[in-house]
C-alpha positions in Angstrom: 124.5 199.2 181.7 122.6 196.2 180.2 122.0 193.4 182.4 123.6 190.9 180.1 127.2 193.0 181.9 126.3 191.9 185.5 125.1 188.2 185.2 125.9 186.4 181.6 122.8 185.4 179.6 122.8 181.3 180.0 122.3 180.4 176.3 122.2 176.8 177.4 119.5 176.8 180.1 117.4 179.0 177.0 117.9 176.4 174.4 116.8 173.5 176.6 113.8 175.3 177.5 113.0 176.3 173.6 113.9 172.7 172.6 111.4 171.2 175.1 108.6 173.8 174.0 109.2 172.8 170.3 109.0 169.2 170.5 105.9 168.5 168.6 103.4 166.8 171.5 99.8 164.6 170.8 98.0 164.6 172.5 98.5 167.8 174.4 101.2 168.3 177.1 99.6 168.7 180.7 98.1 172.1 181.3 100.2 173.0 184.2 103.5 172.0 182.0 102.3 174.5 179.2 102.0 177.3 181.7 105.2 176.2 183.4 107.0 176.2 180.4 105.7 179.3 178.7 106.2 181.3 182.3 109.8 180.1 181.8 110.3 181.2 177.9 108.5 184.9 179.3 111.0 185.4 181.1 114.1 184.4 179.2 112.0 186.3 176.0 112.4 189.4 178.6 115.7 188.9 179.4 117.1 189.2 175.8 114.7 192.4 175.2 116.5 194.0 178.1 119.8 192.8 176.8 119.4 194.0 173.6 121.8 196.8 172.8 121.8 196.2 168.9 120.6 197.7 165.6 117.2 197.9 166.6 116.2 199.9 163.6 117.1 196.8 161.2 113.9 196.0 159.3 114.3 192.0 161.0 115.2 193.2 164.4 112.7 195.6 164.4 109.9 192.7 163.0 111.0 190.5 166.3 111.1 193.3 168.4 107.2 193.7 167.4 106.6 189.8 167.8 108.1 189.6 171.0 106.0 192.4 172.7 102.9 191.1 170.9 103.6 187.9 172.6 104.3 188.8 175.7 101.2 191.2 176.1 99.4 188.2 174.6 99.9 186.4 178.1 98.6 189.0 180.0 95.4 187.9 178.8 95.6 183.9 179.0 94.8 182.4 182.5 93.3 178.9 183.6 89.9 179.6 181.3 92.4 180.0 178.2 91.5 176.8 176.1 94.5 174.2 176.3 95.4 174.4 172.7 95.4 178.1 172.8 97.9 177.9 175.5 100.2 175.0 173.7 100.1 177.6 170.7 101.1 180.5 172.6 103.8 178.6 174.5 105.3 177.3 171.3 105.2 180.9 169.4 107.2 182.2 173.0 109.6 179.6 172.1 110.2 180.4 168.3 110.7 184.0 169.1 113.0 183.5 172.0 115.0 181.4 169.7 115.3 183.8 167.3 116.2 186.6 169.6 118.5 184.0 171.5 119.9 183.7 167.7 120.6 187.6 167.4 122.4 188.3 170.4 124.4 185.1 169.6 125.1 186.7 166.0 126.8 190.4 167.5 128.5 188.7 170.2 130.4 186.8 167.5 130.6 189.9 165.6 132.4 191.7 168.5 
């Protein structure tokens, strides 16, 4: 059984978090906000990865899976000593990939 059969995926919350993360900000937002937003995005992305039961052999989907797992692995190496710009860039990359996965889920649901 997939997680979304027990709990529907909250696309509105995912979309809101992604939108907030992708608003370009200069100067950079406070590091605490970046870290919290990255943590939220990481959770959204992990949920979407666990819930996805579509065609993982399709080149587009395979590339998206690789990108998601690469970003999630990068999150494990980031800590308080990571430069703020790098943390901000990782957060934005997580947002882009999370948005792509959410779009993939929505496409799959609309096909059913």
